[in-house]
C-alpha positions in Angstrom: -238.9 160.6 178.6 -237.2 159.2 175.5 -238.8 158.2 172.2 -237.0 154.8 172.6 -238.9 154.2 175.8 -242.2 154.8 174.0 -241.2 152.4 171.3 -240.5 149.8 174.0 -243.9 150.5 175.6 -245.7 149.9 172.3 -243.7 146.8 171.4 -244.3 145.2 174.8 -248.0 146.0 174.7 -248.3 144.5 171.2 -246.1 141.5 171.8 -247.5 140.7 175.3 -244.2 139.9 176.9 -240.8 141.5 177.6 -238.9 138.7 175.9 -240.8 138.9 172.6 -240.6 142.7 172.7 -236.8 142.6 173.4 -236.4 140.5 170.2 -238.5 142.9 168.2 -236.6 146.0 169.3 -233.2 144.3 169.4 -232.6 145.1 173.1 -231.5 142.7 175.9 -234.5 141.7 178.1 -233.1 143.1 181.4 -232.3 146.4 179.7 -235.8 146.6 178.3 -237.3 145.9 181.7 -235.2 148.7 183.3 -236.2 151.2 180.6 -239.9 150.5 181.0 -239.6 151.1 184.7 -237.7 154.4 183.9 -240.6 155.4 181.6 -243.1 154.7 184.5 -240.9 156.9 186.8 -240.8 159.7 184.2 -244.6 159.6 183.8 -245.2 159.2 187.5 -247.7 156.3 187.0 -247.4 152.5 186.7 -248.3 151.2 183.2 -248.2 147.4 183.6 -249.5 144.6 185.8 -246.5 142.3 186.4 -246.7 138.6 187.1 -245.9 135.2 185.8 -243.2 136.5 183.5 -245.5 138.7 181.5 -246.3 142.4 181.4 -249.9 143.3 180.7 -251.0 146.9 180.4 -253.1 148.2 183.3 -255.9 150.6 182.9 -253.6 153.6 182.8 -251.2 152.0 180.3 -254.1 151.2 178.0 -255.3 154.8 178.2 -251.8 156.2 177.5 -251.0 153.7 174.7 -252.7 155.7 171.9 -250.9 158.8 172.9 -247.6 157.0 172.8 -248.3 155.8 169.3 -249.3 159.3 168.2 -246.0 160.7 169.5 -244.1 158.0 167.6 -246.0 158.7 164.4 -245.4 162.4 164.7 -241.7 161.8 165.3 -241.6 159.5 162.2 -243.4 162.1 160.1 -240.8 164.7 161.2 -238.0 162.4 160.3 -239.6 161.8 156.9 -240.0 165.5 156.3 -236.4 166.2 157.2 -235.2 163.3 154.9 -237.3 164.8 152.1 -235.7 168.2 152.5 -232.2 166.7 152.9 -232.6 164.5 149.7 -234.9 166.7 147.7 -237.0 163.7 147.0 -239.0 160.8 148.7 -238.1 157.2 148.7 -241.5 155.6 148.6 -244.8 156.7 147.1 -248.1 154.9 147.9 -250.8 155.0 145.2 -254.3 154.0 146.0 -256.7 153.2 143.2 -259.5 150.8 142.2 -258.3 147.3 141.3 -258.8 147.7 137.6 -257.0 151.0 137.5 -254.1 149.5 139.4 -253.9 146.7 136.9 -254.5 148.5 133.6 -253.2 152.0 134.4 -250.9 152.3 137.4 -248.9 149.1 137.0 -248.0 149.8 133.3 -247.1 153.3 134.2 -244.8 152.2 137.1 -243.0 150.0 134.6 -241.9 153.2 132.8 -240.4 154.8 135.9 -236.7 155.0 136.5 -234.5 153.9 139.4 -234.3 157.6 140.5 -238.0 157.8 141.0 -239.7 156.8 144.3 -240.5 153.1 144.8 -244.2 152.8 144.3 -246.5 150.9 146.7 -250.1 150.3 145.9 -253.4 150.0 147.8 -256.7 148.8 146.5 -259.4 151.4 146.9 -262.5 149.9 145.4 -265.5 151.9 146.7 -263.4 154.0 149.1 -263.5 157.8 149.4 -260.3 159.5 148.2 -260.0 161.6 151.4 -260.3 158.4 153.4 -257.5 156.8 151.5 -255.3 160.0 151.8 -255.8 160.1 155.5 -255.0 156.4 155.7 -251.6 157.0 154.3 -251.9 157.0 150.5 -249.7 159.7 148.9 -251.7 159.7 145.6 -255.2 158.5 145.1 -256.8 157.7 141.7 -260.6 157.6 141.7 -263.8 159.0 140.2 -264.4 161.6 142.9 -262.6 165.0 143.3 -261.8 165.7 147.0 -262.3 169.2 148.6 -259.5 171.6 149.6 -256.8 171.5 150.8 -256.4 168.5 148.5 -255.1 169.0 145.0 -256.6 167.2 142.0 -255.8 166.6 138.4 -258.2 164.9 135.9 -256.4 162.1 134.2 -258.8 160.8 131.5 -262.2 159.7 130.7 -262.0 156.0 129.9 -264.7 153.9 128.4 -266.7 151.1 130.0 -267.1 148.3 127.5 -269.7 145.7 126.8 -267.8 142.6 125.9 -269.2 139.8 123.8 -267.7 136.7 122.1 -266.6 137.0 118.5 -269.4 134.8 117.4 -272.1 136.9 119.1 -274.8 138.6 116.9 -273.4 142.0 118.2 -269.8 141.2 117.5 -269.8 143.1 114.1 -271.0 146.3 115.7 -269.0 149.1 117.3 -271.6 150.2 119.9 -275.0 149.5 121.4 -277.6 151.5 123.4 -278.2 151.2 127.1 -281.7 149.8 126.3 -280.2 147.1 124.1 -277.7 146.3 126.8 -280.2 145.7 129.6 -282.3 143.5 127.4 -279.7 140.7 127.7 -278.2 139.0 130.8 -275.2 140.9 132.1 -272.0 140.0 133.9 -271.0 142.9 136.1 -268.8 143.8 139.0 -269.9 144.4 142.6 -271.6 147.8 143.3 -268.4 149.2 144.9 -266.5 149.1 141.6 -266.4 152.2 139.4 -267.5 150.5 136.2 -270.6 149.1 138.1 -271.3 152.5 139.6 -271.3 154.1 136.1 -273.5 151.3 134.7 -276.0 151.6 137.6 -276.2 155.4 137.1 -276.8 155.0 133.4 -279.6 152.4 133.9 -281.3 154.6 136.5 -281.1 157.6 134.1 -282.5 155.5 131.3 -285.4 154.4 133.6 -284.8 150.8 132.9 -283.9 147.7 134.9 -281.7 144.7 134.4 -283.1 141.5 132.8 -280.6 139.3 134.6 -277.2 139.8 136.1 -274.3 137.7 137.4 -271.8 139.5 139.7 -268.1 138.6 139.2 -265.4 139.3 141.7 -263.2 141.2 139.2 -263.0 142.2 135.5 -260.9 139.1 134.5 -263.5 136.7 135.8 -266.3 138.8 134.3 -264.8 138.5 130.9 -264.2 134.8 131.4 -267.9 134.3 132.3 -268.8 136.3 129.1 -266.5 134.1 127.1 -268.3 131.0 128.5 -271.7 132.4 127.4 -273.0 133.6 130.8 -273.9 137.1 129.5 -272.4 140.4 128.3 -269.5 141.5 130.5 -269.7 145.2 131.4 -266.2 146.3 132.6 -263.5 148.8 132.0 -260.7 146.3 131.7 -258.6 145.7 128.6 -259.9 142.9 126.5 -259.2 139.2 127.2 -260.3 135.8 125.8 -260.8 137.1 122.3 -263.9 139.1 123.4 -265.1 142.0 121.3 -265.5 145.4 123.0 -268.6 147.5 122.2 -269.1 151.1 123.3 -272.3 151.8 125.3 -274.1 154.7 123.8 -276.0 156.9 126.3 -277.5 159.1 123.6 -274.5 160.9 122.1 -272.2 160.2 125.0 -270.5 156.9 125.7 -270.5 155.2 129.1 -267.2 156.0 130.8 -265.3 156.4 134.0 -263.8 159.8 134.8 -260.4 159.2 136.5 -259.0 161.9 138.8 -255.7 161.9 140.7 -255.6 163.6 144.1 -253.0 164.4 146.8 -252.5 166.5 149.8 -251.3 169.9 148.6 -250.0 170.9 152.0 -247.6 167.9 152.4 -243.9 168.4 152.2 -243.7 166.1 149.2 -246.6 167.8 147.3 -244.5 169.0 144.4 -242.9 165.6 143.9 -246.4 163.9 144.0 -247.8 166.5 141.7 -245.0 165.8 139.2 -245.8 162.0 139.3 -249.5 162.8 138.8 -248.7 165.0 135.7 -246.4 162.3 134.3 -249.2 159.7 134.9 -251.7 162.0 133.0 -249.3 162.4 130.1 -248.7 158.6 130.0 -252.4 157.9 129.9 -252.8 160.4 127.0 -250.0 158.8 125.1 -251.2 155.2 125.6 -254.9 155.8 125.0 -254.8 158.5 122.3 -255.0 155.9 119.6 -257.4 153.5 121.5 -259.9 151.6 119.4 -262.8 151.2 118.5 -263.6 154.3 120.6 -261.0 156.9 121.5 -261.3 157.9 125.2 -261.9 161.6 125.8 -258.7 162.7 127.5 -259.0 165.7 129.8 -256.3 168.1 131.1 -257.1 170.6 133.9 -255.2 172.7 136.3 -254.5 171.6 139.8 -257.2 172.6 142.3 
């Protein structure tokens, strides 16, 4: 049994016909048909129901298809591992993070990387567990939760959640407001899966209050646009837009904030490379936000765990 035969099996199953599968794997149709029959002989069982010019997986074929995919995935992982050791680096790095973090943190950081660094892909991870994202294929996950061992983690920063008001608002001359003041007015917030909303909800519960009124916005940009149009106070962690004024939200000596943590698989072959990217990201966040105004984020450095 050859890996190429398993690739042809998967392609034929997914395309639904030998002709389409042959185009996909760049093999002549007669040759592909012969090799699928060879795979059936090697396994000792028929895999397809043949008729009307189409191949449809039979019950046995459907049962064996996940195993074929698993073998191909394992072979690809082995090739990636060998390539890493051969080159001493990885070509691509997938970073998963909440949408706002991808926009305001990850994308500007990627702009500082060099052509010798891995090419960065990104995945939105709003409301998703970091372990879930790592298992789904992300190399580096940025979120608010620290995963358990064997995953490594590095705290990046504690970044503020702002209350945004127009520059003609009665609060515009202030630098901060209390949570009790905030909930006394209509708010524009993000859905509950977003980290800024999670932090806001937790603060309101701890305060023992409730919302006067709230409009949910799909993202931070729309939330600020709604605030600019007078719909309410936008509570987001995004950078300012539309000439809005950012106010810190005082929880009684501590400001409402999001605690960002980078996590990765410490047992992976590229762990040292990913850890280096995580440390560079942490240093970049410190550099960019160390002079932030009106409130300087509390930047945290901790050892890998």
